N, C-alpha and C positions, 0 to 999 in steps of 0.2 A: 646793267650790272648792279646798280644800287638796290633795285627791287629784288634781285636774286640774293643779295647779301642779307636783306631783311627777312626773306623767306627761309634762308638757311638758319638765321638766328632764331626765328620763331619755331621752326621745326625742332631745333636743338633744345629750345626752352621746353617744349612739350615732352621731349624724351627725358629731360632732366626731371620734370614733374613725375613721370612714370617711375623713374628710378628713386627719386627722393621720397616718394610716398611710403615705401616700406621702411626706409630709414628713419622716418619721423613718427609714423603712427602704427608701425607694426606691433610694437609692444602693447599699446592700449587695445589693439584688436586681439593679440594673442592671449592676454590676460582675462579676456571676457568683459572688460569695462565697456568696450564698444562692440556690440555683437554683429552689426551689419557693416559690410565693407564700404558701402556707399556713404554711410555717415562718417566713418573714419577718414575717408578720402575727401569728403566735403570740409571737415574740420581742418585737415591738412592744407587744402587749398587756401582757406581763409587766413590761416596762420602764415603761410608762405608770402602772400601778398603783403601782410602787415610787416613781416620781417624784412622784406625787400625794400619797401618804401621808407621805413624808419631806421634801418640799420645796415643797408647794403653798400653804402658809399665808399668805405675804406677798402673793402675787398675788390670792388670795381676799379679803384685806382691802382691797386697792386697788380691786377692782371692786365690792365690797359697800358701801364707804363712802368711797372716795376720789374719786369722780367726781360723785356726788350724795349728799345726806344719807341716812344709813341709814334714818331713820324714813319715807322716801318709799316703801320697799319694802313695800307691802301685798300680800296674796295676789293681788289682781287685777293689780297692777302686775308682779308676778313672772311671771304667766301671759303677759301682753302682751309683756314684755321677751323671754322665752324663745321664744315663738312667732315674734316678729319675726326674731330671730336664726336660728331653725330654718328659716324660709322661705328666707332668703338662702343659708344653708349647704346645704340640700337642693337648691336650684337649681344650685349649683356642683358638688355631688356628681354630679347627673344629667349635667352637662356633662363630668365627669371632670377638673375643675380643682381643684388643691390651693389651698384658701382659708384664710386666717387666721381662726380662730374668735375670737381676741381682737379683731380689728378689727370684726367684725359684732356681738359682744357689747357692746363699748363703744359702738358706733354705736347700738345699740338702747337702752342705758342713757342715752346722750346725748339721744336722742329724748325720753325720759321727763323728763330734766332741762330741756330746752327747753320742753316742754309746761307744766311747772310753774314755769319760770323759776327753777330752783335749781341750775343746772349750774355745777360748779367749772371754769370756763373755763381758768384758768391750768394746772391739773393736766392737763386734757384736751390742751391744746396741748403741754405738756411730753411726754406720751405719744406724741402724733402725730409730734412732732419725731423721736423714736427710731424710729418706723415708717418714716420717710423716710430717715433716716441709715443704719440698720443694714443694710438690703438692699444699699445702695451699698457699704458697707464689706465685706460679705460677697462681693459680686461682685468688688471690687478685690483682696481677699485671694486668692481662687481664681483669678483671671485671672493674677496674678503667679506663683502656685503652678503653674498650668498651663503657663506658659512655661518655668519651671524644670524641671518634670517632662519636658517635651518635650526639653529639652536632655540631661537625665539619660538618657532612653530612647534618644536618638541615640547617646550615648556607650556605653551599656551596654544593648543591644537585648534581651538575654535576662534583664534584672533581675528581671522578675516570673515567671520560670520557674524550674524546677529547685528547689533547696533553699530559695529565698526565698519561693516561692509560698505555702506553708502559713502562713508568718509574716505576709505581707500579707493573706491571707484572714482570719486571726483578728483582725488589727487593724481591718479594715474592719467586721467584725461587731461588735467592741467599740465602736468609735466610733459605729456605727449604734445600738447599744444605749443609749449615753449620749445620743444625739440623741433617741431615743424617751423616755428618762428626762426630758429637758428638756421634752418635750412634755407629760409628766405633771405636771411642776412648774407649767406655765403653763396648759395647755388645759383641765384638769379644772375649774379655778376658774371658767371661763366658764360652765359648766352649773350649779354649785352655789352660786356667790356670791349670786345673787338670793335663793335659799332661806335662805342664811345671813343676809343682810341683813334678811330678814323674820322672823328668829328661828324658822324652821321646822326647822332643823337646826343642830347644833353644827358648827364648822369641821372637826373630826376625822372625825365621822361622815359629813359631806357629802363630804369628800375620798375616804374609802374607798369609799362607794357610787358616787360619780361616777366614781372610777377604774375600778371594775369594769365599769360600763356603757360607758365610753369604750373599754376594752379589748375588750368584746364588739362594739362597732361596728367597731373596727379589724379584728377577725378575720372578722366576718360580712359587712361591707359595703365594706371597703377595697380590694378587688381592682382595681377600675377605676382609682382614683386612683393606686394603686401603679404601675400600668402606665404612666400618663401621666408621672409624675415619673421612673420607672425607665427608660423606653424611648423616649418620644416627643420629649424635648427634645434630648438628645445621648447618645451612648454614652460610658461612662467606664471606665477601667481600675481596677485594685485601688488603686494608689497615688493616682490621682485621686479615687477614692471615699473613701479615708481623709482626704484634704485637705478634701473637701466636708463630710463628716460632723463632722470635728473642728472646722471653722470654725463650722458652725451650732450644734453643741452648746455650744461655748465661749461664743458670744455670748448665747444664750438663757439658759443656766444662770447666767451672771454677772448678767444683767439680772433674772432671776427672784429672785435672792438679795436684791435691792433692791426687789422688789415691782413691777417694771416688766414689763408683758405685751407681749413682743415678738411680732411675727408670724412664727412658726416656719416656716409654709408658704412665705411670701415669702422668708425668709432662706435656707431650703434650696434653693428653686427659683432664687433669684438666684445662689447659689453654684454650682449646676449650670450656669446660663447663663454665668457667668463662666468656668468651665472649658471650656464649649463654645466660647465666644468666643476663648479662647486657642488652641483647635484650629482653628476654622473661620472666625474673624474675624467680619465683619458678617453672614455667611450665617445664623448662628443666630437673629438677630433677624427674619429673613424667614420663619421657620417659622410657620405658622398658629397652632399651639398656643401659641407664645410671645406673639404679639400678643393672642390670646384671653385668656391669663392676665393680661396687664397691664391689659386692659379690665375683667375681672371684679374684679380687686384694687381698682381705683379705684371702681367702682360699688357694690360689695357693702356697704360701711359706710354709705353714703348710703341704700341701699335698706332696711336694717334700721332706720336712724334714722327714715326716712319712715313705715315700717310701724308702729313703736311710737308715734310722734307722732300718726299719723292714728287709731289704735285708741283712744288715750287721749281725744283730742278728740271722736271720734264715740261711743264706747261708754260713757265715764265722765263726760264733760262735756256731751255733745250740742251741741257747738259747730259748727253747720253753716257758719258764716262761715269758720272756719279750714279746714274740709274743702273748701269751694269754692276757696279760695286754693291749697290743695295740688293739687286737680284742675286748676285753670287752669295752674299751674306745670308739671305733667306733660304736658298737652296742648301748651303752648308748647314745651317741650323736645323732644317728639316731632316737632313741626312743623319746628323748626329743623334737627334731624337729617335729616329727609326732604328739606328744601330744600338742605341742603349736599350730600347724596348726588345729588340731581337736577342741581345745579349742576356737580358733579364730572363726572357722566356727560356733560353737555353739552360741557364743556370738552375732555374726552377724545375726544368725537366730532368736535369741530372740529379738534383737533390731528391727528387721523388723516387 
């Protein structure tokens, strides 16, 4: 069972790398500062390991003992938690959607807490409040920055060319590195915190091992998500890329120093959307990839919560009554969604 727990953690770590790659280096790739994907992903991996080893301790503590009591993390609970989070993250990676691993990990841990009625609700609500606020803050900052950059470019159209281009190129790579560093501070904890909570690893060993596997996942599996964040939302210039990466890394690093796991994928994507909105107005929200991202962000934490809760009730407690309620809830939800779609189609047909 212990070997299975480690396999689940390392598999999750690699999926974290695949998702976090776009969140950290997508801007540097999109702006043209880094032209080859493998170079962007290699830099991402190195920064993630550094951030994990030197700054991941407080977030690890929050996830391992700040949401549910530490003694709840048995080997079986570790496996269920990590597999629930992996399922949600793997689904997002297949779709090419950059997803916050903190949200799905904490969702899975919350499912455990609800199953055993030991959830620290106030602490969870405190973290969720930051999940809601910080993407809005990131969007607002880059929207304003985008407007200012547009005016600057109108006044100095050749600003990013000539002698200044190498300077801006270096700056966007540096800010991208620190964004990946912030991902290491926060994201690696999602994979290793359950193992630390179960006393299967020390914090230091867990962060080093987890950092290596997250970096491997970024390098080997991050290409598609990198493309989504880098190319499909909006195009960004070098100065815009610096603004996006600096905003994301500042918010995430500041929160991680206090042990708050912010959703870096959402913050970076919101920053890019804010920049795109400054360029294109409401048109950026009409893109299919943006609406798809927003839906996945909302659904994923509940999916991992549901999977972990269901697995505990079914596999560990054999509580068929709870499983029946869960199944009924899923069927009812799907039925309502289908009914709303049918009603919308009928209204559309009448209006035509």
